[in-house]
Each structure stands twice: as structure tokens, then as C-alpha cells.
GUKOL-93399 format. One record per atom (N, C-alpha, C, O): residue in three letters; x, y, z. Coordinates in steps of 0.001 Angstrom, whole numbers, plus 500000, padded with zeros to 6 digits. Layout:
GUKOL-93399
ALAXYZ ...
This chain:
GUKOL-93399
UNK087757277868549733 UNK086963278553550743 UNK085545278751550240 UNK085304278800549033 UNK084622278862551159 UNK083223279078550820 UNK082982280563550576 UNK083078281357551512 UNK082662280968549313 UNK082409282390549052 UNK081180282867549812 UNK080092282313549656 UNK081354283885550627 UNK080244284445551400 UNK080216285947551196 UNK081225286625551384 UNK079055286466550810 UNK078879287900550654 UNK077791288336551621 UNK076658287860551557 UNK078149289245552514 UNK077228289684553551 UNK076827291130553325 UNK077672291991553084 UNK075531291386553406 UNK075003292738553230 UNK074086293052554414 UNK073166292291554714 UNK074343294167555075 UNK073451294635556134 UNK073082296084555828 UNK073945296962555793 UNK071817296316555612 UNK071345297632555198 UNK070934298470556399 UNK070845297968557519 UNK070684299757556153 UNK070354300685557229 UNK069039300340557914 UNK068848300657559088 UNK068126299690557187 UNK066841299360557810 UNK066912298078558637 UNK065901297622559171 UNK068118297493558741 UNK068277296306559569 UNK068212294997558811 UNK068406293939559411 UNK067943295028557493 UNK067914293798556702 UNK069322293216556613 UNK070291293936556370 UNK069417291919556811 UNK070708291220556772 UNK070610290100555744 UNK069778289203555881 UNK071464290148554705 UNK071468289147553638 UNK072835288475553582 UNK073865289147553550 UNK072837287155553572 UNK074067286388553375 UNK073908285575552085 UNK072938284834551929 UNK074861285721551170 UNK074877284892549967 UNK076058283941550053 UNK077188284366550294 UNK075799282655549856 UNK076859281652549916 UNK076862280852548618 UNK075815280389548164 UNK078024280693548032 UNK078136279925546794 UNK079150278816546947 UNK080123278946547690 UNK078917277711546233 UNK079863276599546324 UNK079825275777545050 UNK078773275614544432 UNK080988275259544662 UNK081046274313543548 UNK080554272967544059 UNK080944272523545139 UNK079696272321543277 UNK079011271143543795 UNK079749269836543727 UNK079391268900544442 UNK080769269727542894 UNK081395268432542722 UNK082715268278543437 UNK083435267310543195 UNK083048269199544304 UNK084348269167544960 UNK084320268296546216 UNK083279268091546839 UNK085505267796546560 UNK085599266926547735 UNK085277267660549022 UNK084899267037550014 UNK085422268974549016 UNK085194269766550231 UNK083727270163550394 UNK083394270949551281 UNK082858269630549551 UNK081464270062549557 UNK080803269869550918 UNK080083270751551385 UNK081039268732551554 UNK080381268461552828 UNK080806269478553881 UNK079986269910554691 UNK082074269861553877 UNK082543270881554820 UNK081872272220554541 UNK081563272974555463 UNK081650272509553259 UNK080978273756552897 UNK079518273737553348 UNK078987274748553808 UNK078880272577553212 UNK077518272441553724 UNK077480272734555217 UNK076631273487555692 UNK078406272132555949 UNK078437272326557394 UNK078649273794557745 UNK078041274304558686 UNK079509274471556990 UNK079740275896557228 UNK078474276701556954 UNK078129277602557719 UNK077789276377555870 UNK076562277075555525 UNK075501276887556608 UNK074850277848557019 UNK075329275646557068 UNK074310275369558065 UNK074649275999559414 UNK073757276471560120 UNK075928276009559774 UNK076324276618561046 UNK076144278136561001 UNK075751278752561992 UNK076435278734559842 UNK076211280173559673 UNK074725280497559798 UNK074345281483560429 UNK073896279662559194 UNK072448279871559262 UNK071947279756560694 UNK071076280514561119 UNK072503278805561431 UNK072066278621562815 UNK072378279856563654 UNK071596280247564520 UNK073548280471563380 UNK073917281680564116 UNK073113282886563654 UNK072780283764564451 UNK072809282922562388 UNK072101284058561784 UNK070605284047562093 UNK069994285096562294 UNK070023282845562129 UNK068583282663562325 UNK067769283483561321 UNK067027284385561711 UNK067909283170560025 UNK067210283956558992 UNK065705283720559015 UNK065237282644559387 UNK064969284724558619 UNK063524284568558438 UNK063213283986557068 UNK062215283287556896 UNK064075284278556087 UNK063868283821554716 UNK065106283077554239 UNK066226283557554411 UNK064907281902553638 UNK065995281125553050 UNK065655280861551588 UNK064567280377551276 UNK066584281178550698 UNK066439280866549272 UNK067596279954548902 UNK068755280339549061 UNK067310278756548414 UNK068360277752548199 UNK068308277186546790 UNK067236276971546225 UNK069496276950546234 UNK069600276368544897 UNK070880275558544797 UNK071952276033545171 UNK070767274337544292 UNK071932273503544028 UNK071516272420543041 UNK070367271979543046 UNK072452271991542192 UNK072141270889541288 UNK072978270858540028 UNK073397269784539594 UNK073231272016539427 UNK073954272054538158 UNK075313271351538235 UNK075722270671537294 UNK076000271520539356 UNK077341270946539481 UNK077305269430539616 UNK078353268786539626 UNK076128268863539718 UNK076020267412539820 UNK075568266783538508 UNK075363265571538448 UNK075411267579537463 UNK075050267057536144 UNK076303266639535384 UNK077417266968535792 UNK076128265923534290 UNK077276265360533577 UNK077089265423532062 UNK075982265614531559 UNK078189265260531362 UNK078202264938529931 UNK079275263868529738 UNK080258264079529028 UNK079073262729530374 UNK080060261652530305 UNK080383261301528858 UNK079495261195528011 UNK081663261126528599 UNK082141260924527241 UNK082811262172526723 UNK083653262125525827 UNK082414263307527316 UNK082998264596526931 UNK083653265272528134 UNK084860265517528126 UNK082872265571529158 UNK083409266183530371 UNK082399266049531507 UNK081288265557531312 UNK082801266492532686 UNK081947266477533880 UNK081377265091534153 UNK080161264910534224 UNK082261264124534303 UNK081810262756534551 UNK082434262227535833 UNK083643262363536020 UNK081643261624536727 UNK082206261077537971 UNK083374260142537732 UNK084325260132538515 UNK083324259351536663 UNK084410258409536397 UNK085715259135536095 UNK086792258607536376 UNK085638260339535526 UNK086842261125535260 UNK087450261640536548 UNK088671261704536690 UNK086582262010537496 UNK087048262511538798 UNK087473261371539721 UNK088076261595540771 UNK087147260144539311 UNK087388258971540158 UNK086724259155541515 UNK087211258690542546 UNK085603259846541474 UNK084890260179542703 UNK083399260262542379 UNK083009261046541514 UNK082551259470543055 UNK081122259455542741 UNK080315260524543461 UNK079091260418543542 UNK080983261564543992 UNK080287262548544807 UNK079109263173544064 UNK077995263218544585 UNK079360263657542840 UNK078285264294542070 UNK077167263308541780 UNK075988263647541886 UNK077537262090541416 UNK076544261049541133 UNK075708260762542371 UNK074483260660542293 UNK076371260633543507 UNK075688260296544756 UNK074726261406545196 UNK073613261129545642 UNK075162262655545065 UNK074282263765545440 UNK073099263875544477 UNK071988264210544889 UNK073339263594543200 UNK072239263639542234 UNK071213262548542553 UNK070009262805542575 UNK071697261338542797 UNK070819260203543103 UNK069981260485544348 UNK068805260128544413 UNK070604261132545335 UNK069931261402546614 UNK069558262874546755 UNK069623263439547846 UNK069170263484545647 UNK068911264927545608 UNK067889265364546649 UNK068092266369547330 UNK066814264637546778 UNK065782265012547749 UNK066278264861549184 UNK066075265746550016 UNK066925263741549465 UNK067341263444550842 UNK068548264274551273 UNK068565264842552365 UNK069553264338550406 UNK070821264951550804 UNK070909266448550526 UNK071819267117551015 UNK069970266976549746 UNK069967268432549537 UNK068657269051549987 UNK068652269836550936 UNK067552268727549342 UNK066285269393549643 UNK065854269173551091 UNK065475270119551782 UNK065914267923551546 UNK065482267634552917 UNK066407268277553936 UNK065938268763554965 UNK067702268292553677 UNK068643268893554623 UNK068423270401554743 UNK068494270957555839 UNK068158271051553628 UNK067881272488553678 UNK066576272740554434 UNK066491273661555246 UNK065572271926554165 UNK064294272062554871 UNK064494271879556377 UNK063987272674557169 UNK065227270842556775 UNK065467270583558196 UNK066205271752558843 UNK065914272135559976 UNK067171272317558102 UNK067899273480558621 UNK066963274658558822 UNK067031275336559847 UNK066084274912557851 UNK065164276042557937 UNK064207275887559117 UNK063876276863559790 UNK063766274657559360 UNK062904274392560514 UNK063677274626561808 UNK063158275229562747 UNK064907274151561853 UNK065726274255563056 UNK065980275705563462 UNK065966276033564649 UNK066214276577562465 UNK066514277980562792 UNK065244278818562901 UNK065301280033563088 UNK064079278139562778 UNK062787278812562913 UNK062557279858561821 UNK061967280911562065 UNK063033279548560612 UNK062762280430559471 UNK061269280437559177 UNK060561279478559486 UNK060804281509558587 UNK059383281621558267 UNK059079281253556818 UNK057972280821556496 UNK060077281428555948 UNK059857281176554523 UNK061083280503553918 UNK062203280990554070 UNK060867279387553236 UNK061916278691552496 UNK061502278602551035 UNK060453278046550713 UNK062334279153550150 UNK062096279081548713 UNK063211278279548052 UNK064390278600548198 UNK062829277241547328 UNK063804276515546519 UNK063816277138545127 UNK062807277139544422 UNK064974277667544746 UNK065113278257543419 UNK065270277148542385 UNK065998276182542614 UNK064592277283541255 UNK064711276304540194 UNK066099276349539555 UNK066792277364539624 UNK066490275246538940 UNK067706275219538133 UNK067485276071536888 UNK066376276127536358 UNK068526276722536430 UNK068411277618535271 UNK067994276882534004 UNK068209275679533854 UNK067395277639533107 UNK067139277150531755 UNK068474276979531040 UNK069333277858531107 UNK068651275850530354 UNK069858275606529572 UNK069518275725528097 UNK068670274992527587 UNK070175276641527416 UNK069935276834525983 UNK070879275922525202 UNK071999276308524869 UNK070415274717524918 UNK071254273748524205 UNK071609274223522793 UNK072622273808522230 UNK070769275094522227 UNK071016275599520873 UNK072304276412520773 UNK072881276548519694 UNK072749276954521913 UNK073950277795521889 UNK075236277013522148 UNK076328277581522109 UNK075114275740522407 UNK076310274922522550 UNK076993274805521191 UNK076322274774520159 UNK078322274739521187 UNK079064274672519930 UNK080050273510519948 UNK080390272978521005 UNK080501273128518760 UNK081545272124518567 UNK081232270816519303 UNK080112270313519212 UNK082211270261520031 UNK081996268963520679 UNK080903269019521737 UNK080155268060521925 UNK080822270160522427 UNK079785270287523446 UNK078402270118522820 UNK077537269437523372 UNK078206270744521663 UNK076925270624520962 UNK076674269179520530 UNK075551268682520617 UNK077721268519520070 UNK077592267130519626 UNK077151266225520761 UNK076225265429520605 UNK077823266348521917 UNK077489265493523041 UNK076140265849523662 UNK075415264964524115 UNK075805267123523684 UNK074479267522524170 UNK073394266881523315 UNK072405266361523831 UNK073593266927522006 UNK072614266353521088 UNK072439264856521316 UNK071322264341521258 UNK073534264166521572 UNK073462262719521817 UNK072645262410523062 UNK071815261500523065 UNK072888263175524116 UNK072131262930525348 UNK070678263362525221 UNK069780262689525727 UNK070446264479524548 UNK069070264957524377 UNK068213263948523619 UNK067013263832523866 UNK068833263225522703 UNK068095262226521911 UNK068108260850522576 UNK067621259874522007 UNK068673260782523791 UNK068811259512524510 UNK069480258452523636 UNK069049257300523588 UNK070548258873522943 UNK071292257956522093 UNK071728256734522902 UNK072400256872523924 UNK071352255554522450 UNK071540254339523240 UNK073014254042523516 UNK073357253633524626 UNK073883254239522540 UNK075312253967522748 UNK075905254947523760 UNK076708254554524606 UNK075515256213523677 UNK076021257221524617 UNK075602256902526043 UNK076412256993526966 UNK074339256527526227 UNK073838256179527564 UNK074537254929528082 UNK074906254856529254 UNK074716253938527194 UNK075357252689527600 UNK076821252906527970 UNK077306252332528945 UNK077523253729527198 UNK078937254015527509 UNK079070254727528862 UNK079966254421529649 UNK078177255668529117 UNK078166256363530411 UNK077929255369531534 UNK078599255405532566 UNK076981254496531323 UNK076636253459532298 UNK077844252583532623 UNK078137252319533789 UNK078539252136531576 UNK079698251268531766 UNK080840252014532475 UNK081550251433533295 UNK081007253285532159 UNK082062254091532784 UNK081893254201534294 UNK082875254222535036 UNK080649254269534741 UNK080375254556536149 UNK079931253340536955 UNK079620253453538140 UNK079903252175536304 UNK079501250948536992 UNK080402250621538177 UNK079975249967539129 UNK081656251081538116 UNK082615250749539167 UNK082207251282540535 UNK082723250827541556 UNK081276252251540565 UNK080879252838541835 UNK079814252024542564 UNK079464252339543702 UNK079301250986541922 UNK078226250209542562 UNK078737249421543760 UNK078015249257544743 UNK079964248935543691 UNK080484248068544753 UNK080903248840545996 UNK080651248401547118 UNK081538249984545802 UNK082166250666546928 UNK081365251833547503 UNK081702252326548579 UNK080322252284546821 UNK079645253495547278 UNK078126253343547426 UNK077402254337547482 UNK077657252111547486 UNK076244251855547771 UNK075315252541546765 UNK074258253053547134 UNK075717252545545505 UNK074904253097544422 UNK074454251935543552 UNK075275251108543154 UNK073173251862543253 UNK072651250712542523 UNK072836250872541022 UNK073078251968540517 UNK072717249759540331 UNK072818249743538870 UNK071728250629538259 UNK071993251391537328 UNK070516250530538778 UNK069402251332538256 UNK069646252827538456 UNK069292253636537599 UNK070247253191539582 UNK070527254605539856 UNK071572255157538898 UNK071469256304538465 UNK072579254353538561 UNK073590254791537610 UNK072974254961536224 UNK073275255923535518 UNK072117254030535842 UNK071462254144534535 UNK070579255392534494 UNK070556256103533489 UNK069860255657535573 UNK069003256843535634 UNK069835258119535552 UNK069454259077534880 UNK070973258120536241 UNK071869259282536206 UNK072368259538534789 UNK072371260678534323 UNK072784258486534109 UNK073283258633532740 UNK072199259184531812 UNK072487259945530888 UNK070974258799532066 UNK069871259209531195 UNK069303260575531552 UNK069045261390530666 UNK069107260830532830 UNK068412262050533258 UNK069301263090533923 UNK068879264230534118 UNK070543262707534280 UNK071437263651534940 UNK072306264421533967 UNK073322264993534363 UNK071925264443532712 UNK072704265083531656 UNK072702266604531793 UNK071708267203532203 UNK073843267221531440 UNK073992268673531547 UNK073366269346530324 UNK074048269951529497 UNK072046269215530246 UNK071240269795529166 UNK069950270318529787 UNK069748270218530998 UNK069075270879528946 UNK067792271352529453 UNK066961270193530004 UNK066180270383530936 UNK067122268997529438 UNK066426267826529989 UNK066869267573531431 UNK066049267265532297 UNK068173267706531677 UNK068690267502533028 UNK068203268560533990 UNK067898268264535145 UNK068127269803533517 UNK067615270891534351 UNK066151270658534699 UNK065747270839535848 UNK065361270261533720 UNK063939270004533954 UNK063739268862534946 UNK062818268891535763 UNK064612267859534868 UNK064497266726535793 UNK064717267184537229 UNK063972266792538127 UNK065738268013537449 UNK065975268554538789 UNK064780269372539265 UNK064366269259540419 UNK064232270188538384 UNK063102271033538767 UNK061862270202539100 UNK061062270582539955 UNK061710269066538420 UNK060612268161538763 UNK060791267607540175 UNK059819267432540910 UNK062052267329540551 UNK062333266838541904 UNK061977267897542947 UNK061424267584544002 UNK062299269148542638 UNK061967270249543556 UNK060456270368543719 UNK059956270487544837 UNK059735270336542612 UNK058277270457542669 UNK057656269316543459 UNK056741269530544254 UNK058155268101543239 UNK057639266939543983 UNK057889267095545476 UNK057009266825546293 UNK059090267532545824 UNK059446267667547242 UNK058575268715547922 UNK058050268475549009 UNK058418269873547291 UNK057614270952547884 UNK056159270512548020 UNK055509270812549022 UNK055651269809547026 UNK054283269307547108 UNK054132268323548266 UNK053153268384549010 UNK055101267413548420 UNK055049266440549503 UNK055086267122550872 UNK054368266729551792 UNK055925268141550993 UNK056011268879552263 UNK054679269541552583 UNK054205269480553717 UNK054083270170551587 UNK052844270909551820 UNK051633269989551998 UNK050634270386552597 UNK051723268774551485 UNK050637267813551670 UNK050712267131553028 UNK049721266586553515 UNK051898267167553639 UNK052093266511554938 UNK052556267531555963 UNK053606267374556586 UNK051769268563556127 UNK052119269657557018 UNK052327269173558452 UNK051503268444559004 UNK053437269591559036 UNK053708269270560441 UNK053317270477561294 UNK052566271343560846 UNK053820270527562500 UNK053536271656563378 UNK054415272863563063 UNK054265273922563672 UNK055325272701562119 UNK056235273785561773 UNK055477274982561215 UNK054492274828560493 UNK055945276167561557 UNK055343277400561031 UNK056006277817559722 UNK055718278885559182 UNK056900276960559214 UNK057642277272557995 UNK056763277144556754 UNK056079276137556570 UNK056785278173555903 UNK056126278127554600 UNK057163277750553549 UNK058242278341553505 UNK056849276779552707 UNK057798276283551712 UNK057227276503550315 UNK056087276129550039 UNK058015277104549443 UNK057564277380548086 UNK058708277296547090 UNK059799276826547411 UNK058442277759545876 UNK059414277680544780 UNK059608279061544169 UNK058644279769543877 UNK060857279426543983 UNK061203280627543224 UNK061549280164541815 UNK062661279701541562 UNK060597280289540905 UNK060726279730539561 UNK061182280785538556 UNK060368281368537839 UNK062496281024538513 UNK063004281940537495 UNK063360281199536215 UNK063640281829535196 UNK063354279865536253 UNK063617279075535050 UNK062695279469533904 UNK063119279566532753 UNK061421279695534239 UNK060413279892533196 UNK060400281297532597 UNK059640281564531666 UNK061237282200533124 UNK061343283517532484 UNK062708283672531814 UNK063092284768531405 UNK063431282562531708 UNK064721282557531020 UNK064571281915529653 UNK063626281164529413 UNK065496282209528764 UNK065466281636527428 UNK066801281842526740 UNK067735282387527327 UNK066887281407525500 UNK068136281579524747 UNK068474283055524567 UNK069639283413524394 UNK067460283904524609 UNK067655285350524454 UNK068317285992525674 UNK068817287114525585 UNK068325285288526818 UNK068831285899528051 UNK070176285337528491 UNK070640285633529592 UNK070809284526527640 UNK072086283929528010 UNK073088284025526873 UNK072723283990525697 UNK074353284145527240 UNK075429284152526249 UNK076251282875526302 UNK076929282527525335 UNK076192282170527441 UNK076990280948527586 UNK076126279698527758 UNK076635278637528118 UNK074838279818527504 UNK073867278719527555 UNK073283278439528937 UNK072210277843529030 UNK073955278848530014 UNK073465278474531343 UNK073251279647532299 UNK072377279574533163 UNK074021280719532169 UNK073852281880533046 UNK073001282927532321 UNK073051283045531097 UNK072222283680533095 UNK071245284577532473 UNK071334286006533009 UNK070369286518533575 UNK072484286647532832 UNK072639288024533335 UNK071776289026532570 UNK071430290081533101 UNK071427288697531322 UNK070630289623530518 UNK069188289710531024 UNK068425290574530592 UNK068828288827531923 UNK067473288810532482 UNK067509289081533992 UNK066537288818534699 UNK068627289603534469 UNK068833289690535904 UNK067821290586536609 UNK067284290203537649 UNK067556291749536075 UNK066612292656536741 UNK065223292046536843 UNK064546292193537861 UNK064801291362535788 UNK063494290707535811 UNK063474289586536831 UNK062478289402537530 UNK064554288838536925 UNK064630287746537895 UNK064614288274539328 UNK063987287682540206 UNK065307289391539559 UNK065294289993540892 UNK063905290510541251 UNK063465290401542395 UNK063224291072540257 UNK061862291545540498 UNK060941290371540816 UNK060076290464541687 UNK061140289262540094 UNK060342288067540363 UNK060629287525541761 UNK059709287110542466 UNK061896287527542164 UNK062241287059543510 UNK061552287923544562 UNK060980287409545523 UNK061612289239544371 UNK060967290152545316 UNK059461289891545391 UNK058887289834546478 UNK058833289736544228 UNK057383289489544193 UNK057027288134544805 UNK056001287992545471 UNK057891287137544569 UNK057643285802545122 UNK057724285831546641 UNK056877285258547327 UNK058744286499547161 UNK058879286624548620 UNK057682287366549200 UNK057124286957550219 UNK057289288458548550 UNK056157289241549050 UNK054870288430549034 UNK054067288500549965 UNK054682287657547965 UNK053473286851547854 UNK053400285797548948 UNK052377285669549620 UNK054480285040549131 UNK054498284012550174 UNK054463284628551567 UNK053949284027552510 UNK055014285829551685 UNK055080286479553001 UNK053714286818553556 UNK053561286987554765 UNK052735286918552702 UNK051372287216553154 UNK050881286173554148 UNK050027286450554990 UNK051447284950554034 UNK050978283905554950 UNK052093283355555830 UNK051870282400556574 UNK053294283939555761 UNK054384283363556535 UNK055080284332557477 UNK055504283928558560 UNK055209285591557101 UNK055972286524557919 UNK055067287470558687 UNK054182288090558097 UNK055270287592559981 UNK054445288512560769 UNK054602289953560314 UNK053676290753560449 UNK055766290288559777 UNK055994291658559336 UNK055072292047558186 UNK054798293228557974 UNK054594291042557444 UNK053727291335556312 UNK052293291600556746 UNK051516292212556012 UNK051950291139557935 UNK050559291217558365 UNK050314292157559542 UNK049179292565559788 UNK051349292491560248 UNK051183293307561444 UNK051854294662561254 UNK053082294747561262 UNK051068295720561082 UNK051652297047560839 UNK052502297541561998 UNK053312298451561818 UNK052337296965563183 UNK053094297417564342 UNK054567297020564256 UNK055424297629564899 UNK054852295982563445 UNK056235295523563393 UNK056790295568561970 UNK057682294794561624 UNK056266296467561154 UNK056739296535559772 UNK058193296961559661 UNK058842296698558648 UNK058701297602560673 UNK060093298042560620 UNK061044297069561312 UNK062239297333561446 UNK060493295950561745 UNK061336294959562411 UNK062327294363561422 UNK062006294167560250 UNK063512294081561892 UNK064572293594561018 UNK064224292238560412 UNK063748291337561102 UNK064472292112559100 UNK064359290824558439 UNK065747290290558116 UNK066670291052557826 UNK065876288996558171 UNK067140288378557815 UNK066882287364556715 UNK065895286629556743 UNK067793287339555740 UNK067587286442554609 UNK068907285794554228 UNK069940286456554130 UNK068850284481554015 UNK070019283765553533 UNK069717283268552125 UNK068673282665551875 UNK070647283531551212 UNK070494283074549835 UNK071665282177549506 UNK072822282559549682 UNK071362280977549027 UNK072433280093548585 UNK072235279778547118 UNK073029279042546532 
């Protein structure tokens, strides 16, 4: 099931949080549920994040060839089209005023241990045998799933579940947001980035990827980011007559 947490406060603010595992076969159904909920909710603010579940450490774990399913590989290859663009299209459709793409978390590779540390190190150094073995493992998906040889090689090299892989995803987000803002349409939607990656570090995580020790700072940054972008996107930020009007926000 799609985890959904709904909060409605006394001032009329409505927040929906939706979480999903990215490599599961039911992912597309979860996307449809998320988008249909958004259409009914008509949020003013959308904060979206996805990507970690599509990274790999082939040879050790989290590899499409192990799942016998190229779903994670395919979503990673088409990250802009199948995730970023779809979220943007949804936000435009529901007439949202602000869309923030949250960056992928900082990964502290130094805290990996045992085999995980070994395989992380191999990918971080772009070890040629490790990349080649990953490539050979996933070549079988080229015939049946319309994935090219070059895309599989790129996935093996840049889709690694390390800080390099996180940075690669964040570069895709930055490129997409820049492209959207350079080619402004008639949409009133403001598109930006909630960059909590850059305030995370090895000091804020115990498991290398989650950062609960920095949570209050990240929440403060999210609030400040929304407020900053709201100066040019939300009428409630500029018109004192409607400051008490209900805001709706969806966070994924």
C-alpha cells in the first residue's frame, strides 16, 4: 500500500505526505494513486523527491539483474522524462503555485562497513572490472525493454548507490529546473529546488543515507525555501487581504 500521512491544521493548512519504495513492481500504480490524490487535493505547494531506490551496487546488492526486472534501471535512465517531467505536468494540471524538487540525500560513504564499504569503494573509483561486470549482468535488458547499451553502461557508472550517484541525480534535477525556467510557458507555476543535500554530512547520519540528526535544520530550510519562493508564486505571500486563506501542500 502507498503510505499516506494527512495533516490538517486549525488554520486550514492541509499537508499530504506520500512515500513509496522505488524499485517495486507496483510503483506505477503508486504513481497513479499519488497523482489522482493530488488532482483531488489541488495543492498550492508540491515538494517531490525520488531516486535513491533506483540506484545500485551491482555485484553486491540492489541490482536490476538480481530482481530480473529492469524497472529501477529504466526509471534511472529516464529520470527527467518519467519522474521530473511527470511531476511538473501534474503540478501544472492541478494549478499548483510552487513546485520544489528536493535533492537526493548526502551519502556518507565513509560510514559504510564490511562488504558494503568494499563495493562502494570499487564504484567510487570507477573500477573497470566492477563497471564491466555490472554492464554484462544487465545487458540482457537491451533486447526486451528498449534500453540501449550506452544507457546500461552509464547506469553502471553513474547510477551507483554512493555519493557520486546522489550527486548525479542532483545534477539532473538542477538541469531540469534550469531548462523549465529558461523556457517559461504560460503556466503560473514557480519551479525551484529544496537543497537539503548541502547541509547534510557524515556528522548528521548514523546509517550513511538518512539524516535525522539534522532534521530540525532541514525543516527550517524547507520553511525558508518555501517562504522565499512564495514571494513570487503565492498570492497569500503578497496580498494581506488573503493571508489567512487556506494553503494546501503535498510532500512526496
